[in-house]
N, C-alpha and C positions, 0 to 999 in steps of 0.2 A: 353768277353771284356778283361779279364785279359790275355788271350792267345794272342790277338791282340797287346796289349801294350807290353807284353814281347817280341813278335816277332819284333816289331819296335825297341825296346831297343837293342836287339841282332844284328839286321842289322846295327844299328848305331855304336855299339861297333866294329863290324868287319870292317866297313868302316873307323872308326877312327884309328884302329890299322894299316890298310893297308895304309892310308894316312901318318901316322907317320913313318911307315917303309919305305915308298917311299921317304919321306924327308930325313931320316937318311941315307938310301942307296945312295941317290943322293949326299949327302954331302961327304960320304966316297968314292964314285966312281969318283966324280969330272966330268970332261968333257967327260969321256967315259961311262957315265951312260946309254946312249941310246943303247949301245951294250951289256949291262949286262942283262942276262936272267931274273934274279929275279926282276930287276927294271921294265922290260917289263911286267912281270907277275903282279906286284903291280899296274902298270899303267892300265893294263886291268881290274883289280879288282875295281879300283877307277874311271874308265871312266864314268859309269852311273851317279855318283855323281858330277863329274866335268862338264860333259856336261849339266846336269840339272842346275847346278849353272850358267854356261855360258848362258843358255837360259833365266834365270830370272834376270840377271844383265845387266845394260846398256852397250853399246858397248864401252863407254869411259873407262871402267875398263880393265886394261891390263891383257892379258891372263896369265901372270906370277903369278898374285895374285888369280886366280880362285881356285887352290887347297887350299890355305889358307882360303878363304871365305867358301869353302865347309867344311873344318874342323871346322870352327867356327859355321856354321849352324848345323852341325852334333852334336856338343857339346850341343847346345841348344835343339835339338831334343832329345838327350839322357837324358838331365836333365828333360825335360818335361815328357818323358816316365817314368823316375825313380820316379818322384813325383806322377804321376798317378798310378803307380804300388803300391807304398806305401799306397796311399789312398784306392785303391781297396783291398789290403791285410788287411788293418785295418778294413774294412767293413766286410770282410769274411775271417778270418784268417785260416780257416781249409782247404783251397784249396791247391792242391798239388804244384802249381806254386809259392806259397808264401814262401816256405821253402828254 
């Protein structure tokens, strides 16, 4: 169970960093961000999370806000995984993933 929770936390961390990097690079690149190779790479990394968020949100939500909603959802997933990991590590502190 600890391995599963740690894996979920790691995936959320990677996705959060990719979404934050995509936002910052989009701000720096401006209107030419779609031609930027690294922006395209970060978009490809975050596509599963943004398409998943698009699937669960109503159509009234503008596509522009989907990455922000995905970011907020991933922060909540990360927090819940962190809390669960702390609880599991307190129950069995000698496991290798608790260090």
